[in-house]
C-alpha positions in Angstrom: 19.7 -96.6 25.3 19.8 -95.2 21.7 16.1 -94.0 22.0 17.0 -92.1 25.2 19.8 -90.2 23.3 17.5 -89.2 20.5 15.0 -87.9 23.0 17.7 -85.8 24.8 18.8 -84.3 21.4 15.3 -83.4 20.5 14.7 -81.7 23.8 18.0 -79.8 23.5 17.1 -78.5 20.1 13.6 -77.4 21.2 15.2 -75.6 24.2 17.7 -73.8 21.9 14.9 -72.7 19.5 12.7 -71.4 22.4 15.6 -69.4 23.8 16.3 -67.9 20.3 12.7 -67.0 19.8 12.5 -65.4 23.2 15.6 -63.4 22.6 14.2 -62.2 19.2 10.9 -61.2 20.9 12.8 -59.4 23.7 14.9 -57.5 21.1 11.8 -56.6 19.1 10.1 -55.5 22.3 13.0 -53.3 23.3 13.1 -51.7 19.8 9.4 -51.0 19.8 9.6 -49.6 23.3 11.9 -46.8 22.0 9.3 -45.7 19.4 6.1 -43.7 19.8 3.1 -45.9 19.0 -0.1 -44.5 17.6 -3.0 -46.8 16.8 -4.6 -46.4 13.4 -7.9 -45.6 15.1 -6.3 -42.7 17.0 -4.5 -41.6 13.8 -7.8 -41.3 11.9 -9.9 -39.9 14.8 -7.5 -37.0 15.4 -7.0 -36.1 11.8 -3.3 -36.9 11.7 -1.4 -36.8 8.4 2.0 -38.0 7.0 4.0 -35.7 4.7 7.4 -35.0 3.4 9.8 -32.0 3.3 9.5 -30.0 0.2 10.8 -26.8 -1.4 9.2 -23.6 -0.1 9.8 -19.9 -0.8 11.0 -18.0 2.3 10.9 -14.2 2.6 12.1 -11.8 5.2 9.5 -9.2 6.1 9.6 -5.7 7.3 6.5 -4.7 9.2 5.4 -1.1 8.9 2.4 1.2 9.0 1.1 3.9 6.8 -1.9 5.2 4.9 -3.6 5.4 1.5 -3.2 8.7 -0.2 -3.6 10.2 -3.7 -0.6 11.3 -5.6 -0.1 15.1 -6.0 -1.7 14.8 -9.5 -4.7 12.9 -8.1 -5.8 15.2 -5.4 -7.4 18.7 -5.8 -8.4 21.1 -3.1 -10.6 23.8 -4.6 -11.0 27.3 -3.1 -12.3 30.5 -4.5 -9.9 33.4 -5.4 -12.6 36.0 -4.6 -15.2 36.3 -1.8 -18.9 35.9 -2.6 -22.2 34.0 -1.9 -23.0 30.5 -3.1 -25.5 30.7 -5.9 -25.9 27.1 -7.0 -24.5 23.6 -6.2 -24.4 21.0 -9.0 -22.9 18.0 -7.2 -23.0 16.3 -3.8 -20.4 14.6 -1.6 -19.3 11.3 -3.1 -20.3 12.2 -6.7 -17.9 11.6 -9.6 -17.1 14.8 -11.4 -15.2 15.1 -14.7 -12.5 17.7 -15.3 -14.1 21.0 -16.4 -17.6 20.4 -15.0 -19.0 23.2 -12.9 -19.3 22.1 -9.3 -20.9 25.3 -8.0 -21.4 29.0 -8.8 -20.6 32.0 -6.7 -22.2 35.5 -6.9 -19.6 38.2 -6.2 -19.5 42.0 -6.4 -15.7 41.6 -6.7 -16.2 39.6 -9.9 -18.3 42.5 -11.4 -15.7 45.1 -10.3 -12.7 43.3 -11.9 -14.5 42.8 -15.2 -15.5 46.5 -15.2 -11.9 47.6 -14.5 -10.7 45.4 -17.3 -13.0 46.9 -19.8 -12.2 50.5 -18.7 -8.4 49.9 -18.6 -8.4 48.3 -22.1 -10.4 51.2 -23.5 -8.1 53.8 -21.8 -5.0 52.0 -23.1 -6.1 52.5 -26.7 -6.3 56.3 -26.2 -3.1 56.5 -24.2 -1.2 54.3 -26.8 -2.3 56.6 -29.6 -1.0 59.6 -27.6 2.2 57.7 -26.8 2.8 56.9 -30.5 2.3 60.5 -31.5 4.5 61.8 -28.7 7.3 59.3 -29.6 7.3 60.6 -33.1 7.4 64.3 -32.0 10.2 63.5 -29.5 12.3 61.9 -32.2 11.9 65.0 -34.4 12.9 67.1 -31.3 9.6 69.0 -31.5 8.7 68.3 -27.8 10.7 68.2 -24.6 12.0 65.0 -23.1 10.0 65.7 -19.9 6.7 65.7 -21.7 7.6 62.5 -23.6 8.6 60.7 -20.3 5.3 61.7 -18.7 3.3 60.2 -21.6 5.5 57.1 -21.7 5.1 56.5 -17.9 1.3 56.8 -18.2 1.3 54.3 -21.1 3.4 51.7 -19.4 1.4 52.0 -16.1 -1.9 51.5 -17.9 -0.4 48.6 -19.9 0.8 47.0 -16.7 -2.7 47.4 -15.1 -4.3 45.7 -18.1 -1.8 42.7 -18.0 -2.5 42.4 -14.2 -6.3 42.3 -14.7 -5.9 39.9 -17.6 -3.9 37.5 -15.4 -6.5 37.7 -12.7 -9.4 37.0 -15.1 -7.4 34.0 -16.6 -7.0 32.7 -13.0 -10.8 32.8 -12.7 -11.0 30.8 -15.9 -13.2 33.4 -17.6 -13.5 34.0 -21.4 -11.9 37.4 -22.1 -13.4 37.8 -25.5 -16.9 37.5 -23.9 -16.0 40.2 -21.4 -14.5 42.5 -24.0 -17.8 42.3 -25.9 -19.6 43.6 -22.9 -21.2 40.2 -21.9 -20.1 40.2 -18.3 -20.2 37.1 -16.0 -22.8 37.5 -13.3 -21.5 34.6 -11.2 -18.2 32.7 -11.0 -18.2 29.0 -12.0 -15.9 26.8 -9.9 -14.8 23.9 -12.2 -13.3 20.5 -11.4 -9.6 20.6 -12.2 -9.3 16.8 -12.4 -11.5 13.7 -12.8 -12.5 12.2 -9.5 -14.8 11.9 -6.5 -15.8 14.7 -4.2 -14.5 13.6 -0.8 -15.0 16.9 1.1 -17.6 19.6 0.4 -18.2 22.6 2.6 -21.1 24.3 0.6 -24.5 25.6 1.5 -26.8 27.7 -0.7 -26.6 31.4 0.3 -23.4 30.8 2.3 -20.9 33.7 2.3 -17.4 32.5 1.3 -14.2 34.3 2.1 -11.4 34.7 -0.4 -9.1 31.6 -0.6 -11.4 29.6 1.7 -11.2 25.9 0.9 -14.5 24.5 -0.3 -14.0 21.2 -2.0 -11.6 18.2 -2.1 -11.6 16.0 -5.1 -9.8 12.6 -5.3 -8.9 10.5 -8.4 -8.9 6.9 -7.1 -6.8 5.8 -10.1 -4.0 7.9 -8.5 -4.1 6.2 -5.1 -0.8 5.1 -3.6 0.7 4.0 -0.2 2.8 6.2 2.0 4.5 3.9 4.5 6.9 4.6 7.4 9.9 2.3 7.7 12.2 2.4 10.7 15.8 3.6 10.0 17.3 0.2 10.9 15.4 -1.6 8.1 16.0 0.9 5.3 19.2 -0.9 4.0 17.0 -3.9 3.3 14.7 -2.0 0.9 14.9 -2.0 -2.9 12.7 -0.5 -5.5 10.2 -3.0 -6.9 9.8 -5.1 -3.7 6.4 -6.5 -3.0 4.3 -4.9 -0.3 1.3 -6.7 1.2 -1.0 -4.6 3.2 -4.5 -4.5 4.7 -6.7 -1.9 6.4 -6.3 -1.8 10.1 -9.1 -4.0 11.6 -9.5 -6.1 8.4 -6.8 -8.8 8.4 -8.7 -11.0 6.0 -8.5 -8.8 2.9 -4.9 -8.3 1.8 -3.9 -6.1 -1.1 -0.6 -5.9 -3.0 1.6 -2.9 -4.0 5.1 -2.3 -5.3 7.7 -0.1 -3.7 8.4 2.9 -6.0 10.2 5.4 -3.8 12.5 5.3 -0.8 12.8 8.5 1.3 16.1 10.1 1.8 15.3 12.0 5.1 14.4 10.8 8.6 11.2 12.0 10.3 12.7 13.1 13.6 9.4 12.6 15.5 8.8 9.0 14.5 12.5 8.1 13.6 11.3 6.6 10.4 11.7 7.1 6.7 8.7 7.7 4.4 8.4 5.5 1.3 5.8 5.3 -1.5 4.3 2.2 -3.1 2.1 1.9 -6.2 -1.1 -0.1 -5.5 -2.4 -2.9 -7.7 -4.9 -1.4 -10.2 -7.8 -3.7 -9.2 -7.4 -2.8 -5.5 -7.6 1.0 -6.0 -11.4 1.0 -6.4 -11.8 -0.8 -3.0 -9.6 1.6 -1.0 -10.4 5.0 0.6 -8.1 8.0 0.5 -6.7 8.7 4.0 -7.3 5.2 5.5 -4.7 3.8 7.8 -3.0 0.5 6.8 -0.5 -2.0 8.2 2.0 -3.5 5.7 4.7 -6.1 5.3 7.5 -5.5 2.7 9.0 -8.7 1.3 12.8 -8.9 1.2 15.5 -11.5 0.7 13.5 -14.2 -1.1 15.0 -17.8 -1.2 13.9 -21.4 -1.9 14.7 -24.1 0.8 13.5 -27.5 2.0 10.8 -27.1 4.6 8.1 -28.8 6.7 4.8 -27.4 7.9 5.5 -25.5 11.2 2.9 -27.8 12.9 5.3 -30.7 12.3 8.0 -29.2 14.5 8.3 -30.0 18.2 10.2 -27.7 20.4 11.9 -29.1 23.6 14.0 -26.6 25.5 16.3 -25.1 22.9 16.1 -28.1 20.5 13.7 -29.0 17.8 12.4 -32.5 16.8 10.1 -34.2 14.2 8.3 -37.5 14.3 9.4 -39.7 11.4 7.6 -42.9 10.5 9.8 -45.8 11.5 7.4 -48.6 10.6 3.8 -49.5 10.3 1.7 -52.6 10.8 -2.0 -53.5 10.5 -2.9 -51.8 13.7 -0.4 -49.1 14.5 2.1 -46.5 13.3 5.5 -46.4 15.0 7.4 -43.0 15.1 10.9 -42.2 16.0 11.8 -38.7 17.5 14.5 -37.1 15.3 16.3 -33.9 16.0 16.4 -31.2 13.3 18.0 -27.8 12.8 15.6 -25.1 11.7 16.0 -21.9 9.8 13.6 -19.3 8.5 9.8 -19.3 9.0 7.2 -18.1 6.6 3.5 -18.6 6.0 3.2 -21.7 8.2 6.4 -23.4 7.0 9.8 -23.8 8.7 13.1 -24.3 6.9 14.9 -27.5 7.7 18.7 -27.5 7.7 21.1 -30.5 7.3 18.5 -33.3 7.3 17.5 -35.0 4.0 15.8 -38.1 5.4 12.4 -36.6 6.0 10.2 -38.3 3.4 7.6 -39.6 5.9 7.0 -37.3 8.8 3.9 -36.6 11.0 2.9 -33.1 9.8 -0.6 -32.9 11.4 -1.7 -33.8 14.9 1.8 -33.7 16.4 0.7 -31.8 19.5 -1.9 -34.4 20.4 1.0 -36.8 21.1 3.1 -37.0 24.3 6.7 -37.3 23.2 8.4 -37.2 26.6 
């Protein structure tokens, strides 16, 4: 009888243990069923990665377009103040020319005429001035009439004015007056480079007849290149001098250059409804850019540091956003829980995470290979 009781107690205890173990297994199964399971083989095969939220610099950007141009001091358009025929050409398109070097020479009858008139006027002035000085003395002594004095005075001042006018014209031609006064006349007019720079336009042919004030040459100093960008009126209040501008040539998105905002326009272009701004280009980039080329740019504004995850780690479902956080891991699998997050700014492949500090182990790569429904 006693043996039967012991047997019943043992069976009862075993039954209770079996029920407890089954309940634990069911609970564990229910918990696991709420998680997303990824085998380690799949994890490796699909190049998945675990990461954590970290500090990242976020910037607002203003997208705009513009072009590369030389500053007013870095661009020269050369024309001739007199008409004539091209005698010689010393440089070709694309050549680098130093300030003062002769680019070409021009034969001109007008050049000979103006030098001749200068010499004749200067000689006449000496005679007229002597007569004027003598007449002035006689008029003071009341030896001659005022009418005679005024006639000589008028002739003297007129001749003096002609000489000054001719002197200014010869100086504009950049000619040596002392050489002309000695009788050594210029046969041709040298056109000299007004700045250091490359020849970007050249409309010259030997023997070509050139009209007065016809533009012949454009010269650009690449050290003076800058950006002129057009910013829409709605974005102007976000601009500040010194902000960073990243830009690239249209059609070349891989090569990005940097500039700094140096000038913000004060007037609106009524055709484009934009305001023109200037930016100084990084010195190393200037040699790689071309005057007149069109660019697209982004101006960096409102910089801030915030906790962020790679944008690839964020799952969008309707109007909500989620991440997959590592819940546990065993020898064969990873188990992820789907957690809701609130996002903020986006920049350079990162997304700001708001109000969630428990993101130390998150799936940051390969998220979109997983079905999370």
